[in-house]
mmCIF file as gemmi writes it, N, C-alpha and C atoms, coordinates in Angstrom:
data_model
loop_
_atom_site.group_PDB
_atom_site.id
_atom_site.type_symbol
_atom_site.label_atom_id
_atom_site.label_alt_id
_atom_site.label_comp_id
_atom_site.label_asym_id
_atom_site.label_entity_id
_atom_site.label_seq_id
_atom_site.pdbx_PDB_ins_code
_atom_site.Cartn_x
_atom_site.Cartn_y
_atom_site.Cartn_z
_atom_site.occupancy
_atom_site.B_iso_or_equiv
_atom_site.pdbx_formal_charge
_atom_site.auth_seq_id
_atom_site.auth_asym_id
_atom_site.pdbx_PDB_model_num
ATOM 1 N N . MET Axp A 1 ? 125.551 17.385 58.437 1 0 ? 1 A 1
ATOM 2 C CA . MET Axp A 1 ? 126.238 16.773 59.615 1 0 ? 1 A 1
ATOM 3 C C . MET Axp A 1 ? 126.631 17.794 60.638 1 0 ? 1 A 1
ATOM 4 N N . SER Axp A 2 ? 126.728 17.641 61.901 1 0 ? 2 A 1
ATOM 5 C CA . SER Axp A 2 ? 126.722 18.238 63.39 1 0 ? 2 A 1
ATOM 6 C C . SER Axp A 2 ? 128.492 18.374 63.641 1 0 ? 2 A 1
ATOM 7 N N . LYS Axp A 3 ? 129.09 19.299 63.777 1 0 ? 3 A 1
ATOM 8 C CA . LYS Axp A 3 ? 129.955 19.858 64.577 1 0 ? 3 A 1
ATOM 9 C C . LYS Axp A 3 ? 130.649 20.134 66.031 1 0 ? 3 A 1
ATOM 10 N N . THR Axp A 4 ? 131.39 19.36 66.753 1 0 ? 4 A 1
ATOM 11 C CA . THR Axp A 4 ? 131.624 19.364 67.902 1 0 ? 4 A 1
ATOM 12 C C . THR Axp A 4 ? 132.66 20.207 68.339 1 0 ? 4 A 1
ATOM 13 N N . LYS Axp A 5 ? 131.832 20.941 69.229 1 0 ? 5 A 1
ATOM 14 C CA . LYS Axp A 5 ? 133.504 22.578 69.785 1 0 ? 5 A 1
ATOM 15 C C . LYS Axp A 5 ? 133.688 22.084 71.256 1 0 ? 5 A 1
ATOM 16 N N . SER Axp A 6 ? 134.737 22.496 71.392 1 0 ? 6 A 1
ATOM 17 C CA . SER Axp A 6 ? 135.228 22.618 73.238 1 0 ? 6 A 1
ATOM 18 C C . SER Axp A 6 ? 135.523 23.44 73.766 1 0 ? 6 A 1
ATOM 19 N N . ILE Axp A 7 ? 134.447 24.128 74.974 1 0 ? 7 A 1
ATOM 20 C CA . ILE Axp A 7 ? 134.44 25.069 75.593 1 0 ? 7 A 1
ATOM 21 C C . ILE Axp A 7 ? 134.403 25.128 77.03 1 0 ? 7 A 1
ATOM 22 N N . SER Axp A 8 ? 134.98 25.753 77.448 1 0 ? 8 A 1
ATOM 23 C CA . SER Axp A 8 ? 135.34 26.051 79.035 1 0 ? 8 A 1
ATOM 24 C C . SER Axp A 8 ? 133.796 26.242 79.51 1 0 ? 8 A 1
ATOM 25 N N . SER Axp A 9 ? 133.021 25.945 81.084 1 0 ? 9 A 1
ATOM 26 C CA . SER Axp A 9 ? 132.594 26.017 81.759 1 0 ? 9 A 1
ATOM 27 C C . SER Axp A 9 ? 132.164 26.792 82.02 1 0 ? 9 A 1
ATOM 28 N N . THR Axp A 10 ? 133.138 28.431 81.961 1 0 ? 10 A 1
ATOM 29 C CA . THR Axp A 10 ? 133.33 29.158 82.623 1 0 ? 10 A 1
ATOM 30 C C . THR Axp A 10 ? 132.528 30.421 81.348 1 0 ? 10 A 1
ATOM 31 N N . LYS Axp A 11 ? 132.983 30.042 80.692 1 0 ? 11 A 1
ATOM 32 C CA . LYS Axp A 11 ? 132.542 30.264 78.833 1 0 ? 11 A 1
ATOM 33 C C . LYS Axp A 11 ? 130.965 30.189 78.543 1 0 ? 11 A 1
ATOM 34 N N . ALA Axp A 12 ? 131.426 28.909 78.767 1 0 ? 12 A 1
ATOM 35 C CA . ALA Axp A 12 ? 129.572 28.482 78.137 1 0 ? 12 A 1
ATOM 36 C C . ALA Axp A 12 ? 128.605 28.7 79.409 1 0 ? 12 A 1
ATOM 37 N N . GLN Axp A 13 ? 128.985 28.775 80.291 1 0 ? 13 A 1
ATOM 38 C CA . GLN Axp A 13 ? 128.185 29.962 81.609 1 0 ? 13 A 1
ATOM 39 C C . GLN Axp A 13 ? 127.645 31.019 81.237 1 0 ? 13 A 1
ATOM 40 N N . ASN Axp A 14 ? 128.994 31.895 80.637 1 0 ? 14 A 1
ATOM 41 C CA . ASN Axp A 14 ? 128.608 33.314 80.538 1 0 ? 14 A 1
ATOM 42 C C . ASN Axp A 14 ? 127.924 33.79 79.317 1 0 ? 14 A 1
ATOM 43 N N . ASN Axp A 15 ? 127.782 32.431 78.106 1 0 ? 15 A 1
ATOM 44 C CA . ASN Axp A 15 ? 127.395 32.814 77.39 1 0 ? 15 A 1
ATOM 45 C C . ASN Axp A 15 ? 126.55 31.965 76.9 1 0 ? 15 A 1
ATOM 46 N N . PHE Axp A 16 ? 125.49 31.162 78.02 1 0 ? 16 A 1
ATOM 47 C CA . PHE Axp A 16 ? 124.316 30.441 77.694 1 0 ? 16 A 1
ATOM 48 C C . PHE Axp A 16 ? 123.355 30.274 76.395 1 0 ? 16 A 1
ATOM 49 N N . GLY Axp A 17 ? 122.94 31.696 76.358 1 0 ? 17 A 1
ATOM 50 C CA . GLY Axp A 17 ? 122.279 31.838 75.351 1 0 ? 17 A 1
ATOM 51 C C . GLY Axp A 17 ? 122.48 32.164 73.649 1 0 ? 17 A 1
ATOM 52 N N . ARG Axp A 18 ? 123.694 31.942 73.225 1 0 ? 18 A 1
ATOM 53 C CA . ARG Axp A 18 ? 124.334 32.138 72.212 1 0 ? 18 A 1
ATOM 54 C C . ARG Axp A 18 ? 124.48 30.473 72.073 1 0 ? 18 A 1
ATOM 55 N N . VAL Axp A 19 ? 125.571 29.501 73.14 1 0 ? 19 A 1
ATOM 56 C CA . VAL Axp A 19 ? 126.268 28.696 73.113 1 0 ? 19 A 1
ATOM 57 C C . VAL Axp A 19 ? 124.674 27.795 73.124 1 0 ? 19 A 1
ATOM 58 N N . LEU Axp A 20 ? 123.343 27.331 73.448 1 0 ? 20 A 1
ATOM 59 C CA . LEU Axp A 20 ? 122.235 27.327 72.668 1 0 ? 20 A 1
ATOM 60 C C . LEU Axp A 20 ? 121.822 27.434 71.363 1 0 ? 20 A 1
ATOM 61 N N . ASP Axp A 21 ? 121.688 28.656 71.195 1 0 ? 21 A 1
ATOM 62 C CA . ASP Axp A 21 ? 121.468 29.054 69.86 1 0 ? 21 A 1
ATOM 63 C C . ASP Axp A 21 ? 122.244 28.048 69.136 1 0 ? 21 A 1
ATOM 64 N N . ASP Axp A 22 ? 123.535 28.801 68.572 1 0 ? 22 A 1
ATOM 65 C CA . ASP Axp A 22 ? 124.499 27.386 68.281 1 0 ? 22 A 1
ATOM 66 C C . ASP Axp A 22 ? 123.606 25.75 68.331 1 0 ? 22 A 1
ATOM 67 N N . ILE Axp A 23 ? 123.424 25.582 69.199 1 0 ? 23 A 1
ATOM 68 C CA . ILE Axp A 23 ? 123.046 24.201 69.39 1 0 ? 23 A 1
ATOM 69 C C . ILE Axp A 23 ? 121.876 23.502 68.84 1 0 ? 23 A 1
ATOM 70 N N . THR Axp A 24 ? 121.286 24.959 68.628 1 0 ? 24 A 1
ATOM 71 C CA . THR Axp A 24 ? 119.432 24.223 68.093 1 0 ? 24 A 1
ATOM 72 C C . THR Axp A 24 ? 119.455 24.902 66.82 1 0 ? 24 A 1
ATOM 73 N N . GLN Axp A 25 ? 120.303 25.707 66.381 1 0 ? 25 A 1
ATOM 74 C CA . GLN Axp A 25 ? 120.242 26.492 64.548 1 0 ? 25 A 1
ATOM 75 C C . GLN Axp A 25 ? 121.319 26.071 63.874 1 0 ? 25 A 1
ATOM 76 N N . ASN Axp A 26 ? 122.583 25.183 64.816 1 0 ? 26 A 1
ATOM 77 C CA . ASN Axp A 26 ? 123.27 24.769 64.014 1 0 ? 26 A 1
ATOM 78 C C . ASN Axp A 26 ? 123.991 23.392 64.113 1 0 ? 26 A 1
ATOM 79 N N . ARG Axp A 27 ? 123.245 22.584 64.908 1 0 ? 27 A 1
ATOM 80 C CA . ARG Axp A 27 ? 123.064 21.699 65.169 1 0 ? 27 A 1
ATOM 81 C C . ARG Axp A 27 ? 124.913 21.356 65.543 1 0 ? 27 A 1
ATOM 82 N N . THR Axp A 28 ? 125.311 22.545 66.483 1 0 ? 28 A 1
ATOM 83 C CA . THR Axp A 28 ? 126.82 21.985 66.752 1 0 ? 28 A 1
ATOM 84 C C . THR Axp A 28 ? 126.766 21.375 68.148 1 0 ? 28 A 1
ATOM 85 N N . ARG Axp A 29 ? 127.415 20.565 68.625 1 0 ? 29 A 1
ATOM 86 C CA . ARG Axp A 29 ? 127.678 19.639 69.849 1 0 ? 29 A 1
ATOM 87 C C . ARG Axp A 29 ? 129.127 20.139 71.126 1 0 ? 29 A 1
ATOM 88 N N . TYR Axp A 30 ? 128.226 20.929 71.915 1 0 ? 30 A 1
ATOM 89 C CA . TYR Axp A 30 ? 129.345 20.694 72.595 1 0 ? 30 A 1
ATOM 90 C C . TYR Axp A 30 ? 130.324 20.252 74.151 1 0 ? 30 A 1
ATOM 91 N N . ILE Axp A 31 ? 131.422 19.895 73.961 1 0 ? 31 A 1
ATOM 92 C CA . ILE Axp A 31 ? 132.306 19.244 75.251 1 0 ? 31 A 1
ATOM 93 C C . ILE Axp A 31 ? 131.939 20.262 76.327 1 0 ? 31 A 1
ATOM 94 N N . VAL Axp A 32 ? 131.957 20.429 77.452 1 0 ? 32 A 1
ATOM 95 C CA . VAL Axp A 32 ? 132.188 20.921 78.243 1 0 ? 32 A 1
ATOM 96 C C . VAL Axp A 32 ? 132.907 20.833 79.297 1 0 ? 32 A 1
ATOM 97 N N . LYS Axp A 33 ? 133.956 21.773 79.418 1 0 ? 33 A 1
ATOM 98 C CA . LYS Axp A 33 ? 135.541 21.42 80.088 1 0 ? 33 A 1
ATOM 99 C C . LYS Axp A 33 ? 135.496 21.726 81.158 1 0 ? 33 A 1
ATOM 100 N N . ARG Axp A 34 ? 135.405 21.83 82.422 1 0 ? 34 A 1
ATOM 101 C CA . ARG Axp A 34 ? 136.376 21.771 83.854 1 0 ? 34 A 1
ATOM 102 C C . ARG Axp A 34 ? 138.029 22.161 84.1 1 0 ? 34 A 1
ATOM 103 N N . ARG Axp A 35 ? 138.311 23.409 84.55 1 0 ? 35 A 1
ATOM 104 C CA . ARG Axp A 35 ? 139.808 23.139 84.7 1 0 ? 35 A 1
ATOM 105 C C . ARG Axp A 35 ? 140.405 22.231 83.402 1 0 ? 35 A 1
ATOM 106 N N . GLY Axp A 36 ? 140.151 22.034 82.211 1 0 ? 36 A 1
ATOM 107 C CA . GLY Axp A 36 ? 140.294 21.58 80.929 1 0 ? 36 A 1
ATOM 108 C C . GLY Axp A 36 ? 140.189 19.981 81.287 1 0 ? 36 A 1
ATOM 109 N N . ILE Axp A 37 ? 139.296 19.642 81.807 1 0 ? 37 A 1
ATOM 110 C CA . ILE Axp A 37 ? 138.861 18.415 82.45 1 0 ? 37 A 1
ATOM 111 C C . ILE Axp A 37 ? 137.806 17.725 81.378 1 0 ? 37 A 1
ATOM 112 N N . PRO Axp A 38 ? 136.886 17.244 80.417 1 0 ? 38 A 1
ATOM 113 C CA . PRO Axp A 38 ? 135.503 17.345 80.059 1 0 ? 38 A 1
ATOM 114 C C . PRO Axp A 38 ? 134.614 16.699 81.178 1 0 ? 38 A 1
ATOM 115 N N . GLN Axp A 39 ? 134.351 17.75 81.373 1 0 ? 39 A 1
ATOM 116 C CA . GLN Axp A 39 ? 133.212 17.064 82.107 1 0 ? 39 A 1
ATOM 117 C C . GLN Axp A 39 ? 131.205 16.907 81.881 1 0 ? 39 A 1
ATOM 118 N N . ALA Axp A 40 ? 130.578 17.459 80.772 1 0 ? 40 A 1
ATOM 119 C CA . ALA Axp A 40 ? 129.954 17.314 79.949 1 0 ? 40 A 1
ATOM 120 C C . ALA Axp A 40 ? 129.452 17.257 78.097 1 0 ? 40 A 1
ATOM 121 N N . VAL Axp A 41 ? 128.835 16.852 78.445 1 0 ? 41 A 1
ATOM 122 C CA . VAL Axp A 41 ? 128.437 16.867 76.36 1 0 ? 41 A 1
ATOM 123 C C . VAL Axp A 41 ? 127.149 18.031 76.063 1 0 ? 41 A 1
ATOM 124 N N . ILE Axp A 42 ? 126.261 18.925 75.234 1 0 ? 42 A 1
ATOM 125 C CA . ILE Axp A 42 ? 125.378 19.568 75.503 1 0 ? 42 A 1
ATOM 126 C C . ILE Axp A 42 ? 125.653 19.123 73.85 1 0 ? 42 A 1
ATOM 127 N N . LEU Axp A 43 ? 124.325 19.106 73.78 1 0 ? 43 A 1
ATOM 128 C CA . LEU Axp A 43 ? 123.77 18.378 71.934 1 0 ? 43 A 1
ATOM 129 C C . LEU Axp A 43 ? 121.877 19.044 72.091 1 0 ? 43 A 1
ATOM 130 N N . SER Axp A 44 ? 121.585 19.224 70.786 1 0 ? 44 A 1
ATOM 131 C CA . SER Axp A 44 ? 120.204 19.074 70.833 1 0 ? 44 A 1
ATOM 132 C C . SER Axp A 44 ? 119.231 18.52 70.842 1 0 ? 44 A 1
ATOM 133 N N . PHE Axp A 45 ? 118.316 18.503 71.547 1 0 ? 45 A 1
ATOM 134 C CA . PHE Axp A 45 ? 117.436 17.303 71.568 1 0 ? 45 A 1
ATOM 135 C C . PHE Axp A 45 ? 117.43 16.449 69.976 1 0 ? 45 A 1
ATOM 136 N N . ASN Axp A 46 ? 117.183 16.83 69.071 1 0 ? 46 A 1
ATOM 137 C CA . ASN Axp A 46 ? 117.464 16.35 67.963 1 0 ? 46 A 1
ATOM 138 C C . ASN Axp A 46 ? 118.294 15.461 67.29 1 0 ? 46 A 1
ATOM 139 N N . ASP Axp A 47 ? 119.523 15.668 68.179 1 0 ? 47 A 1
ATOM 140 C CA . ASP Axp A 47 ? 120.247 15.151 68.008 1 0 ? 47 A 1
ATOM 141 C C . ASP Axp A 47 ? 120.673 14.039 68.742 1 0 ? 47 A 1
ATOM 142 N N . PHE Axp A 48 ? 120.64 14.137 69.673 1 0 ? 48 A 1
ATOM 143 C CA . PHE Axp A 48 ? 120.144 13.173 71.042 1 0 ? 48 A 1
ATOM 144 C C . PHE Axp A 48 ? 119.681 11.933 70.523 1 0 ? 48 A 1
ATOM 145 N N . ALA Axp A 49 ? 118.638 11.862 69.773 1 0 ? 49 A 1
ATOM 146 C CA . ALA Axp A 49 ? 117.93 11.229 69.438 1 0 ? 49 A 1
ATOM 147 C C . ALA Axp A 49 ? 118.393 10.723 68.062 1 0 ? 49 A 1
ATOM 148 N N . ASP Axp A 50 ? 118.583 11.577 67.511 1 0 ? 50 A 1
ATOM 149 C CA . ASP Axp A 50 ? 119.733 10.961 66.117 1 0 ? 50 A 1
ATOM 150 C C . ASP Axp A 50 ? 121.131 10.273 66.849 1 0 ? 50 A 1
ATOM 151 N N . ILE Axp A 51 ? 121.19 10.038 67.914 1 0 ? 51 A 1
ATOM 152 C CA . ILE Axp A 51 ? 122.245 8.863 68.715 1 0 ? 51 A 1
ATOM 153 C C . ILE Axp A 51 ? 121.795 8.097 69.123 1 0 ? 51 A 1
ATOM 154 N N . LEU Axp A 52 ? 120.574 7.888 69.2 1 0 ? 52 A 1
ATOM 155 C CA . LEU Axp A 52 ? 119.584 6.532 69.89 1 0 ? 52 A 1
ATOM 156 C C . LEU Axp A 52 ? 119.258 6.282 68.898 1 0 ? 52 A 1
ATOM 157 N N . ASN Axp A 53 ? 119.171 6.61 67.968 1 0 ? 53 A 1
ATOM 158 C CA . ASN Axp A 53 ? 118.486 5.561 66.864 1 0 ? 53 A 1
ATOM 159 C C . ASN Axp A 53 ? 119.162 5.552 65.725 1 0 ? 53 A 1
ATOM 160 N N . ASN Axp A 54 ? 120.273 6.297 65.621 1 0 ? 54 A 1
ATOM 161 C CA . ASN Axp A 54 ? 121.593 5.991 64.546 1 0 ? 54 A 1
ATOM 162 C C . ASN Axp A 54 ? 123.118 5.146 64.767 1 0 ? 54 A 1
ATOM 163 N N . GLU Axp A 55 ? 122.89 4.084 64.444 1 0 ? 55 A 1
ATOM 164 C CA . GLU Axp A 55 ? 124.361 3.488 65.002 1 0 ? 55 A 1
ATOM 165 C C . GLU Axp A 55 ? 125.835 4.691 65.044 1 0 ? 55 A 1
ATOM 166 N N . ARG Axp A 56 ? 125.49 4.615 63.458 1 0 ? 56 A 1
ATOM 167 C CA . ARG Axp A 56 ? 126.506 5.533 62.847 1 0 ? 56 A 1
ATOM 168 C C . ARG Axp A 56 ? 126.712 6.707 63.522 1 0 ? 56 A 1
ATOM 169 N N . GLU Axp A 57 ? 125.827 7.138 64.319 1 0 ? 57 A 1
ATOM 170 C CA . GLU Axp A 57 ? 125.871 8.109 64.99 1 0 ? 57 A 1
ATOM 171 C C . GLU Axp A 57 ? 126.512 8.087 66.258 1 0 ? 57 A 1
ATOM 172 N N . ARG Axp A 58 ? 126.314 7.291 67.612 1 0 ? 58 A 1
ATOM 173 C CA . ARG Axp A 58 ? 126.764 6.353 68.25 1 0 ? 58 A 1
ATOM 174 C C . ARG Axp A 58 ? 128.12 6.217 68.216 1 0 ? 58 A 1
ATOM 175 N N . GLU Axp A 59 ? 128.193 5.764 66.703 1 0 ? 59 A 1
ATOM 176 C CA . GLU Axp A 59 ? 129.895 4.98 66.818 1 0 ? 59 A 1
ATOM 177 C C . GLU Axp A 59 ? 130.813 6.079 66.62 1 0 ? 59 A 1
ATOM 178 N N . ARG Axp A 60 ? 130.534 7.554 65.457 1 0 ? 60 A 1
ATOM 179 C CA . ARG Axp A 60 ? 130.995 8.618 65.879 1 0 ? 60 A 1
ATOM 180 C C . ARG Axp A 60 ? 131.181 8.931 66.941 1 0 ? 60 A 1
ATOM 181 N N . MET Axp A 61 ? 130.2 9.683 67.965 1 0 ? 61 A 1
ATOM 182 C CA . MET Axp A 61 ? 129.875 10.25 69.092 1 0 ? 61 A 1
ATOM 183 C C . MET Axp A 61 ? 131.53 9.241 69.642 1 0 ? 61 A 1
ATOM 184 N N . HIS Axp A 62 ? 131.345 7.98 70.155 1 0 ? 62 A 1
ATOM 185 C CA . HIS Axp A 62 ? 131.802 6.928 70.975 1 0 ? 62 A 1
ATOM 186 C C . HIS Axp A 62 ? 133.206 8.188 70.709 1 0 ? 62 A 1
ATOM 187 N N . THR Axp A 63 ? 133.059 7.977 68.876 1 0 ? 63 A 1
ATOM 188 C CA . THR Axp A 63 ? 135.009 8.245 68.238 1 0 ? 63 A 1
ATOM 189 C C . THR Axp A 63 ? 135.46 9.673 69.451 1 0 ? 63 A 1
ATOM 190 N N . ILE Axp A 64 ? 134.634 10.61 69.392 1 0 ? 64 A 1
ATOM 191 C CA . ILE Axp A 64 ? 134.77 12.351 70 1 0 ? 64 A 1
ATOM 192 C C . ILE Axp A 64 ? 135.054 11.868 71.274 1 0 ? 64 A 1
ATOM 193 N N . LEU Axp A 65 ? 134.373 10.782 72.041 1 0 ? 65 A 1
ATOM 194 C CA . LEU Axp A 65 ? 134.478 11.186 72.717 1 0 ? 65 A 1
ATOM 195 C C . LEU Axp A 65 ? 135.746 10.388 74.032 1 0 ? 65 A 1
ATOM 196 N N . GLY Axp A 66 ? 136.02 9.848 73.001 1 0 ? 66 A 1
ATOM 197 C CA . GLY Axp A 66 ? 137.495 9.028 73.104 1 0 ? 66 A 1
ATOM 198 C C . GLY Axp A 66 ? 138.43 9.654 72.768 1 0 ? 66 A 1
ATOM 199 N N . GLU Axp A 67 ? 138.88 10.409 71.998 1 0 ? 67 A 1
ATOM 200 C CA . GLU Axp A 67 ? 139.592 11.516 71.519 1 0 ? 67 A 1
ATOM 201 C C . GLU Axp A 67 ? 139.957 12.162 73.217 1 0 ? 67 A 1
ATOM 202 N N . VAL Axp A 68 ? 138.315 13.037 73.636 1 0 ? 68 A 1
ATOM 203 C CA . VAL Axp A 68 ? 139.29 13.582 74.516 1 0 ? 68 A 1
ATOM 204 C C . VAL Axp A 68 ? 138.779 13.775 75.899 1 0 ? 68 A 1
ATOM 205 N N . ARG Axp A 69 ? 138.39 11.959 76.173 1 0 ? 69 A 1
ATOM 206 C CA . ARG Axp A 69 ? 138.451 11.272 77.416 1 0 ? 69 A 1
ATOM 207 C C . ARG Axp A 69 ? 139.741 11.098 77.949 1 0 ? 69 A 1
ATOM 208 N N . PRO Axp A 70 ? 139.959 11.927 79.553 1 0 ? 70 A 1
ATOM 209 C CA . PRO Axp A 70 ? 141.204 11.982 79.948 1 0 ? 70 A 1
ATOM 210 C C . PRO Axp A 70 ? 141.747 10.139 80.279 1 0 ? 70 A 1
ATOM 211 N N . ASN Axp A 71 ? 143.113 10.279 79.868 1 0 ? 71 A 1
ATOM 212 C CA . ASN Axp A 71 ? 143.021 8.785 80.689 1 0 ? 71 A 1
ATOM 213 C C . ASN Axp A 71 ? 144.593 9.265 81.421 1 0 ? 71 A 1
ATOM 214 N N . TYR Axp A 72 ? 143.975 8.133 82.477 1 0 ? 72 A 1
ATOM 215 C CA . TYR Axp A 72 ? 144.875 7.734 83.467 1 0 ? 72 A 1
ATOM 216 C C . TYR Axp A 72 ? 145.553 6.916 83.581 1 0 ? 72 A 1
ATOM 217 N N . GLN Axp A 73 ? 146.785 6.866 84.515 1 0 ? 73 A 1
ATOM 218 C CA . GLN Axp A 73 ? 147.558 5.913 84.815 1 0 ? 73 A 1
ATOM 219 C C . GLN Axp A 73 ? 147.522 5.551 86.13 1 0 ? 73 A 1
ATOM 220 N N . LEU Axp A 74 ? 148.004 4.264 86.66 1 0 ? 74 A 1
ATOM 221 C CA . LEU Axp A 74 ? 147.98 4.554 88.475 1 0 ? 74 A 1
ATOM 222 C C . LEU Axp A 74 ? 149.098 4.993 88.218 1 0 ? 74 A 1
ATOM 223 N N . GLY Axp A 75 ? 149.165 5.889 89.597 1 0 ? 75 A 1
ATOM 224 C CA . GLY Axp A 75 ? 150.032 6.73 90.536 1 0 ? 75 A 1
ATOM 225 C C . GLY Axp A 75 ? 150.249 8.034 89.849 1 0 ? 75 A 1
ATOM 226 N N . GLN Axp A 76 ? 149.313 7.941 88.655 1 0 ? 76 A 1
ATOM 227 C CA . GLN Axp A 76 ? 149.829 9.364 88.078 1 0 ? 76 A 1
ATOM 228 C C . GLN Axp A 76 ? 149.106 10.774 88.531 1 0 ? 76 A 1
ATOM 229 N N . VAL Axp A 77 ? 149.549 12.092 88.31 1 0 ? 77 A 1
ATOM 230 C CA . VAL Axp A 77 ? 149.752 13.023 89.603 1 0 ? 77 A 1
ATOM 231 C C . VAL Axp A 77 ? 148.56 14.021 88.797 1 0 ? 77 A 1
ATOM 232 N N . LEU Axp A 78 ? 148.197 14.634 88.89 1 0 ? 78 A 1
ATOM 233 C CA . LEU Axp A 78 ? 147.359 15.012 87.9 1 0 ? 78 A 1
ATOM 234 C C . LEU Axp A 78 ? 146.821 16.323 87.844 1 0 ? 78 A 1
ATOM 235 N N . GLU Axp A 79 ? 147.284 17.161 87.179 1 0 ? 79 A 1
ATOM 236 C CA . GLU Axp A 79 ? 147.582 18.423 87.67 1 0 ? 79 A 1
ATOM 237 C C . GLU Axp A 79 ? 146.266 19.708 86.783 1 0 ? 79 A 1
ATOM 238 N N . PRO Axp A 80 ? 145.73 20.214 87.455 1 0 ? 80 A 1
ATOM 239 C CA . PRO Axp A 80 ? 144.409 21.022 86.772 1 0 ? 80 A 1
ATOM 240 C C . PRO Axp A 80 ? 144.868 22.094 85.761 1 0 ? 80 A 1
ATOM 241 N N . GLN Axp A 81 ? 144.233 22.281 84.4 1 0 ? 81 A 1
ATOM 242 C CA . GLN Axp A 81 ? 144.947 22.96 83.224 1 0 ? 81 A 1
ATOM 243 C C . GLN Axp A 81 ? 144.173 23.621 84.087 1 0 ? 81 A 1
ATOM 244 N N . SER Axp A 82 ? 144.43 24.842 83.267 1 0 ? 82 A 1
ATOM 245 C CA . SER Axp A 82 ? 144.349 26.277 83.242 1 0 ? 82 A 1
ATOM 246 C C . SER Axp A 82 ? 142.847 26.186 82.114 1 0 ? 82 A 1
ATOM 247 N N . GLU Axp A 83 ? 141.544 26.886 82.575 1 0 ? 83 A 1
ATOM 248 C CA . GLU Axp A 83 ? 140.542 27.061 81.292 1 0 ? 83 A 1
ATOM 249 C C . GLU Axp A 83 ? 140.141 28.071 80.056 1 0 ? 83 A 1
């Protein structure tokens, strides 16, 4: 089973080789955040194929994304969080 980690965009950029190694060798998935807000998901090609072909994996990713996706309310003031 793949594990999912969160990483700031700056840290991902500065350590891209190590992040890529972790993704390909350990099947780790990364949620990249900028100012504390999720911006992207990085995963291996094989994990991407698994998600497309496996309903259980799609549901698992849907759950993870739902947990980290920011929830906004009308009129809510949003302040950037530090990375």
